[in-house]
C-alpha positions in Angstrom: -0.1 0.2 -0.1 2.6 2.3 1.0 4.9 1.5 -1.9 1.7 2.1 -4.3 1.2 5.5 -2.7 4.9 6.6 -3.1 4.7 5.6 -6.9 1.4 7.4 -7.2 3.2 10.7 -5.4 6.3 10.3 -7.5 4.2 9.8 -10.9 2.0 12.8 -10.0 4.9 15.1 -9.1 7.0 14.0 -12.3 3.9 14.8 -14.6 3.5 17.8 -12.8 6.8 18.9 -13.6 6.8 18.2 -16.7 3.6 20.1 -17.4 5.3 23.0 -15.5 8.6 23.0 -17.6 6.2 22.6 -20.7 4.1 25.8 -19.5 7.5 27.2 -18.4 9.0 26.7 -21.9 5.8 27.9 -24.0 5.7 31.0 -21.7 9.4 31.7 -22.3 9.0 31.2 -26.2 6.0 33.2 -26.0 7.7 36.1 -24.5 10.4 36.0 -26.1 8.4 36.6 -29.5 6.5 39.0 -27.8 9.5 41.2 -26.8 10.6 40.9 -30.5 7.4 41.9 -31.9 7.0 44.7 -29.1 10.5 45.9 -30.5 9.9 45.9 -34.0 6.5 48.0 -33.1 8.2 49.9 -30.7 10.9 51.1 -33.4 9.8 53.4 -36.2 9.4 51.9 -39.4 12.6 52.9 -41.3 11.2 52.1 -44.8 8.4 54.4 -44.0 11.3 56.8 -42.7 13.0 56.4 -45.8 10.0 57.3 -48.0 9.2 60.4 -45.9 12.5 61.7 -46.7 12.3 60.9 -50.3 9.0 62.7 -50.6 10.5 65.8 -48.4 13.8 65.9 -50.6 11.7 66.0 -53.8 9.7 68.9 -52.4 12.9 70.8 -51.5 14.4 70.2 -54.9 11.0 71.4 -56.4 11.0 74.7 -54.1 14.6 75.3 -55.1 13.7 75.4 -58.6 10.6 77.4 -57.7 13.1 79.8 -55.9 15.4 79.7 -58.9 12.3 80.6 -61.5 11.3 83.5 -59.3 14.8 84.9 -58.3 16.9 84.0 -61.5 19.8 83.4 -59.1 22.1 80.3 -59.5 22.4 79.9 -55.6 19.3 78.2 -55.8 20.4 75.5 -58.4 23.2 74.0 -55.7 20.6 72.8 -53.2 18.8 71.3 -56.3 21.3 69.2 -57.4 22.1 68.2 -53.9 18.7 67.0 -53.4 18.9 65.1 -56.8 21.5 63.1 -55.6 20.0 62.4 -52.1 17.0 61.0 -53.6 18.8 58.8 -55.8 20.3 57.2 -52.6 17.2 56.9 -50.8 15.8 55.1 -53.9 18.9 52.8 -53.8 18.8 52.1 -49.9 15.0 51.4 -50.2 15.8 48.2 -52.5 19.0 46.7 -50.4 18.6 46.1 -46.8 14.7 45.0 -46.8 12.9 41.8 -48.1 10.8 43.0 -50.7 7.7 41.8 -52.0 6.5 41.7 -55.4 4.2 45.0 -55.2 6.9 46.8 -52.9 9.6 46.0 -55.8 6.8 47.2 -58.5 5.8 50.5 -56.5 9.4 51.4 -55.9 10.1 50.6 -59.6 7.5 53.1 -60.5 8.4 55.8 -57.9 11.9 55.5 -59.6 10.6 56.2 -63.0 8.2 59.0 -61.6 11.2 60.5 -59.8 13.3 60.6 -63.0 10.4 61.9 -65.1 10.0 64.6 -61.9 13.6 65.9 -62.2 14.0 65.5 -66.2 10.8 68.2 -65.7 12.7 70.3 -63.5 15.6 70.5 -65.5 13.2 71.6 -68.8 12.1 74.2 -66.2 15.2 75.4 -65.4 16.6 75.3 -68.9 13.3 77.2 -70.1 14.1 79.9 -67.4 17.4 80.2 -68.7 16.5 80.9 -72.4 13.6 83.4 -71.1 16.6 85.2 -69.1 18.5 85.2 -72.4 15.3 86.7 -74.3 14.8 89.2 -71.7 18.4 90.1 -71.8 17.9 91.1 -75.5 14.8 93.0 -75.1 16.6 95.1 -72.2 19.3 95.6 -74.7 17.4 96.9 -77.4 15.2 99.5 -75.1 18.7 100.5 -74.0 19.7 101.2 -77.7 16.4 103.4 -77.9 17.5 105.4 -75.1 20.9 105.8 -76.3 20.2 107.8 -79.3 22.8 110.5 -78.5 25.7 107.9 -79.0 27.9 108.3 -82.4 26.3 106.1 -85.3 29.0 104.0 -85.8 29.7 103.2 -82.3 26.2 102.7 -81.8 25.6 100.1 -84.9 28.8 98.2 -84.1 27.0 97.7 -80.8 23.9 96.7 -82.2 25.7 94.5 -85.0 27.6 92.7 -81.8 24.4 92.0 -80.2 22.1 90.7 -83.0 24.8 89.4 -85.2 24.4 91.9 -88.4 27.2 92.6 -90.1 25.8 93.9 -93.2 25.8 97.8 -93.7 22.6 99.3 -93.1 21.5 101.9 -95.6 19.5 104.2 -93.0 20.4 103.8 -89.6 17.3 105.1 -88.0 14.8 103.0 -90.0 16.9 99.6 -89.4 17.1 100.8 -85.7 13.5 101.1 -85.8 12.8 97.7 -87.6 15.1 95.7 -85.3 13.6 97.3 -82.2 10.1 96.2 -83.5 11.2 92.7 -84.8 12.8 92.3 -81.3 9.9 93.4 -79.6 7.8 90.8 -81.7 10.1 88.1 -81.2 10.4 88.9 -77.5 6.6 88.8 -77.3 6.4 85.5 -79.4 9.1 83.9 -77.1 7.4 85.0 -73.8 4.2 83.6 -75.0 6.1 80.7 -75.9 8.0 80.1 -72.9 4.5 81.0 -70.6 2.9 78.1 -72.8 5.8 75.8 -72.2 5.8 76.7 -68.4 2.3 76.0 -68.1 2.9 72.6 -69.9 5.7 71.8 -67.6 3.7 73.0 -64.3 1.0 70.6 -65.7 2.9 67.7 -66.1 4.8 68.3 -63.0 1.6 68.4 -61.0 0.6 65.1 -62.7 3.9 63.5 -62.1 3.8 64.8 -58.3 0.4 63.2 -57.9 1.7 60.0 -59.2 4.7 60.2 -56.9 2.2 60.9 -53.8 0.0 58.2 -55.1 3.1 55.7 -55.3 4.4 56.7 -51.7 0.8 56.5 -50.7 0.7 52.9 -51.7 4.0 52.0 -49.9 2.9 53.7 -46.7 -0.1 51.8 -46.9 1.5 48.8 -47.5 4.5 49.3 -44.7 1.2 50.4 -42.3 -0.3 47.4 -43.3 2.6 45.1 -42.8 3.2 46.6 -39.2 -0.8 46.2 -38.6 -0.1 42.5 -39.5 2.9 42.2 -37.2 0.5 43.6 -34.6 -2.1 41.4 -35.0 0.4 38.5 -35.2 1.8 39.5 -31.9 -1.8 39.3 -30.3 -2.5 36.0 -31.6 0.7 34.7 -29.9 0.1 36.5 -27.1 -3.6 35.1 -27.0 -2.2 31.7 -27.8 0.5 31.8 -25.1 -2.1 33.0 -22.8 -4.6 29.9 -24.0 -1.7 27.2 -23.6 -0.7 28.6 -20.0 -4.2 28.3 -19.0 -4.6 24.9 -20.5 -1.3 23.7 -19.0 -2.1 25.7 -15.9 -5.7 23.5 -15.8 -4.3 20.4 -16.7 -1.5 20.6 -14.0 -4.3 21.6 -11.6 -6.6 18.7 -12.5 -3.7 16.4 -12.3 -3.3 17.5 -9.0 -6.5 17.1 -7.9 -6.7 13.8 -9.4 -3.3 12.3 -7.8 -4.6 14.1 -4.7 -7.9 12.6 -4.8 -6.1 8.9 -5.1 -3.5 9.6 -2.8 -5.8 10.6 -0.2 -8.2 7.5 -1.2 -5.3 5.5 -0.7 -4.0 7.0 2.6 -7.6 6.5 4.1 -7.7 3.0 2.8 -4.2 2.5 4.4 -5.6 4.4 7.8 -8.5 1.8 7.9 -6.2 -1.2 7.0 -3.8 0.0 9.4 -6.7 0.3 12.3 -8.0 -3.2 11.2 -4.5 -4.6 11.3 -3.8 -2.8 14.9 -7.3 -4.4 16.0 -6.3 -7.6 14.9 -2.6 -7.3 16.1 -4.4 -6.5 19.4 -6.7 -9.4 19.2 -3.8 -11.7 18.4 -1.8 -10.2 21.2 -5.0 -10.9 23.6 -5.3 -14.3 22.0 -1.7 -15.5 22.5 -1.7 -13.9 26.0 -4.5 -15.9 27.0 -3.0 -19.0 25.0 0.3 -18.6 27.2 -1.5 -18.0 30.3 -3.7 -21.0 29.7 -0.3 -23.3 28.9 1.7 -21.8 31.7 -1.3 -22.3 34.1 -2.3 -25.7 32.8 1.6 -26.7 32.3 2.1 -25.7 35.8 -1.1 -27.8 36.8 -0.1 -30.7 35.1 3.8 -30.7 36.1 2.8 -30.6 39.7 1.1 -34.0 39.8 3.5 -35.4 37.0 6.4 -34.9 39.4 4.0 -36.6 42.1 3.9 -39.5 39.6 7.3 -39.7 38.6 8.6 -39.5 42.3 6.1 -42.2 43.3 7.0 -44.9 40.6 10.6 -44.3 41.9 9.8 -45.0 45.2 7.5 -48.3 44.2 10.7 -49.1 41.9 12.5 -49.8 45.1 10.1 -51.8 46.7 10.0 -55.6 46.4 7.7 -56.0 43.0 7.4 -59.2 40.8 8.9 -59.0 37.3 5.4 -58.0 35.9 4.9 -55.0 38.4 8.1 -53.9 38.0 7.8 -53.4 34.0 4.5 -51.6 34.5 5.8 -49.4 36.9 9.1 -48.5 34.6 6.5 -47.9 31.9 4.7 -45.5 34.0 7.9 -43.8 34.7 9.1 -43.3 31.6 6.0 -42.0 30.2 5.7 -39.6 33.2 9.1 -38.4 32.7 8.2 -37.8 28.8 5.3 -36.0 29.6 7.4 -33.7 32.0 9.8 -32.9 29.4 7.0 -31.8 27.1 5.4 -30.0 29.8 8.6 -28.1 30.6 9.4 -27.5 26.9 6.0 -25.9 26.6 6.7 -23.7 29.5 9.9 -22.5 28.1 8.7 -21.8 24.5 5.7 -19.7 26.3 8.2 -17.7 28.3 10.2 -16.9 25.3 7.4 -16.0 23.0 6.3 -13.4 25.7 9.8 -12.3 26.4 9.8 -13.3 30.1 13.1 -15.0 29.6 15.6 -13.1 31.8 19.5 -13.9 30.8 21.9 -14.0 33.7 25.4 -13.4 33.7 27.0 -15.2 36.4 30.5 -16.9 37.0 30.5 -20.6 35.7 33.2 -23.3 35.0 32.8 -24.6 31.3 34.1 -27.6 31.9 31.9 -28.3 34.9 28.6 -27.6 32.8 29.9 -30.1 29.8 30.9 -33.1 32.1 27.7 -32.7 34.3 25.9 -32.9 31.2 27.6 -35.8 29.8 27.3 -37.7 33.2 23.6 -37.0 33.1 23.3 -38.3 29.5 25.5 -41.2 30.2 22.7 -43.7 31.4 20.6 -42.8 28.3 23.7 -43.4 25.8 24.8 -46.4 27.8 21.1 -48.0 27.3 21.3 -47.8 23.7 24.8 -48.8 23.6 25.9 -45.3 21.9 29.4 -43.9 23.0 29.0 -40.4 24.4 32.2 -38.2 24.6 33.2 -34.4 24.9 36.2 -32.8 23.9 37.2 -29.3 25.2 39.7 -26.9 23.6 42.8 -26.7 26.2 43.2 -23.1 24.9 40.0 -21.9 26.5 39.8 -20.2 29.8 37.6 -22.5 32.1 36.2 -19.4 34.1 33.6 -17.5 32.6 30.9 -15.0 32.9 27.4 -16.3 31.3 23.9 -17.9 32.0 25.3 -21.6 32.4 21.7 -22.7 32.8 20.7 -21.7 29.5 23.7 -23.3 28.2 23.0 -26.5 30.0 19.7 -26.3 28.5 20.8 -25.8 24.7 23.2 -28.8 25.2 20.7 -30.8 26.8 18.0 -30.5 24.4 20.8 -31.0 21.2 22.4 -34.2 22.9 19.1 -35.6 23.9 18.0 -35.4 20.3 21.2 -36.7 19.3 20.9 -39.7 21.5 17.0 -40.2 20.7 18.0 -40.6 16.7 21.1 -42.6 16.9 20.6 -46.5 17.1 24.2 -47.3 16.8 27.4 -45.6 16.8 28.4 -42.4 18.9 27.4 -38.9 20.1 30.3 -36.3 20.2 30.5 -33.0 21.8 33.5 -30.5 21.0 34.1 -27.2 22.2 36.6 -25.0 20.1 38.2 -21.3 20.5 37.4 -19.0 17.7 38.2 -15.8 19.2 40.3 -15.1 22.2 40.1 -11.4 23.1 41.3 -9.7 26.2 38.3 -9.8 28.0 36.0 -12.2 26.1 36.2 -15.5 24.1 34.0 -16.6 21.1 33.1 -20.5 21.1 32.0 -22.6 18.7 29.8 -25.6 20.0 29.3 -28.6 18.1 27.0 -31.7 18.7 27.4 -34.5 16.2 25.9 -38.0 15.8 25.6 -41.0 13.5 22.0 -41.3 13.5 19.2 -41.3 11.0 20.2 -37.7 9.9 17.7 -35.0 8.1 16.5 -34.7 4.5 18.2 -31.8 3.0 14.7 -30.1 2.2 13.6 -30.4 6.1 16.9 -28.6 7.3 15.5 -25.0 7.0 12.4 -25.9 8.8 13.8 -28.1 11.8 13.8 -24.9 13.9 10.3 -23.7 13.5 8.0 -24.6 16.4 6.2 -28.0 16.4 8.1 -29.2 13.6 9.8 -32.8 13.1 11.5 -34.1 10.0 8.3 -36.2 9.2 5.2 -37.4 10.5 7.1 -41.1 10.8 9.8 -39.8 13.1 6.9 -38.1 15.4 5.2 -41.6 15.6 8.3 -43.5 16.1 10.0 -41.1 18.5 7.6 -39.0 19.8 8.1 -35.5 21.0 6.7 -31.9 20.4 8.9 -30.5 17.8 9.6 -27.7 20.5 13.0 -28.6 21.6 15.0 -27.1 18.3 13.1 -23.7 18.4 13.6 -23.4 21.9 17.3 -24.0 21.2 17.6 -21.4 18.5 15.7 -18.8 20.3 18.0 -19.1 23.3 21.1 -18.8 21.2 19.7 -15.8 19.3 18.9 -14.2 22.4 22.6 -14.6 23.8 23.4 -13.1 20.5 24.6 -16.0 19.0 23.7 -18.4 16.0 23.2 -22.0 15.0 23.6 -24.1 11.9 23.0 -27.6 10.9 24.6 -30.1 8.3 23.0 -33.7 7.7 22.8 -36.6 5.3 20.2 -39.0 5.7 21.5 -42.1 7.1 25.0 -40.6 7.9 23.9 -38.7 10.9 23.7 -34.9 11.9 26.0 -31.9 12.9 24.9 -29.0 15.1 27.0 -26.3 15.6 26.2 -22.8 17.5 28.4 -20.3 18.5 28.3 -17.9 21.8 30.5 -15.3 23.3 31.3 -15.3 27.2 33.1 -12.6 29.1 36.3 -13.8 31.1 36.2 -14.1 34.7 39.1 -12.1 35.6 38.5 -12.3 39.6 38.8 -16.2 39.2 42.4 -15.6 38.6 
């Protein structure tokens, strides 16, 4: 359950992080695009500025020409030629740095041709004004001749010839002068009329050209403005899409978090419910176990008291004069009573261990005394079955130790008793070896081996379980409750040790356990 909740939390958190990262990436991209669009929109349109400068320079050139036509002063022609060159560069610059559409290229080409035509017209107007200036000068000279009638004839005639290019000798100076003046005035009026007509024509063409230029520039401005508006619409669309994506990601993240929160809280609620049920079941099991332990302890105690009496009285009866048949019956009663007493003691010990009521002692004892007392106690049983019982203690081991000799004796008693019980011939051997020798403690290895029936390999990992024996046949043939080895393992583990077993069916078994004891320094 907890693993499932952890997986859901990790999965939900990972997906939420991915969604937040995706939303952040989209937001970053959108902000970048919006920033680029904002920078583009905030900057003045360079193309529009150049178009406006073209129109302004054309107007300045036209103003210079008009000033020249009014004043006939050449100083106004300098700015005129300057603006012509400037407009040419502006038109060229419009075609270089920009990506141009077909419509923009067409408009610029049309604008270029109209500007060329405009400047050609202005050139014509300037030439016309220059010609008009010459004719005006000629007319002024004729009038000057009329006023200069007091000068000598030859000098006057020479001046007139130099002006009008007449080399012939005139028959009558006065008549010729009159004719020339009349003809000059006539030609001046005609030329003036032609010039005026030409000027009007040029001005009309200028107005038409200027109108075309303004129309083209207006079209270009409209296109540039439409492009800016399109960029603005695209920026607005990007902002709207970004907002929508952010809202969608936020909504999905929120929905996902709520969904996972619902499942997690459901799992937690279910887990709490199961935990409460388990707690109730545990308390109930503990109560039942306590009742069972109390029942077993009470019943075992109640049974052990009369059993001790039965065994004691049978021992007394055996010492009295009995017939062989009576002795056989009494010995059978005694054996059964002793076996039942062993079972009762095992049940009591197992109940104490399970309930945690076993208290280990640490008192001085002599290892050799424990071992040899045990062999003396078990020797009658081994002799009865014609089995050799021996014990070997490593001479390097210090005999005076601190520990719980009662529990050590109980462990060895169970192991040696089982070895004798399941061995029909051969021997049972107890060996104690030194594994660790520290300044204040020793590590000992105890081995109880036999040549008995052995244990099947598949049963080796179960023989230390409570109420377990190698087979049902073993139970029927040898009896027992299957608690002895379970008690042995728990007593060894309570003292910080471990136990192992090796066995082959028909070749006997070997039980090895390891315990550490403190050295009794005071005994030295």
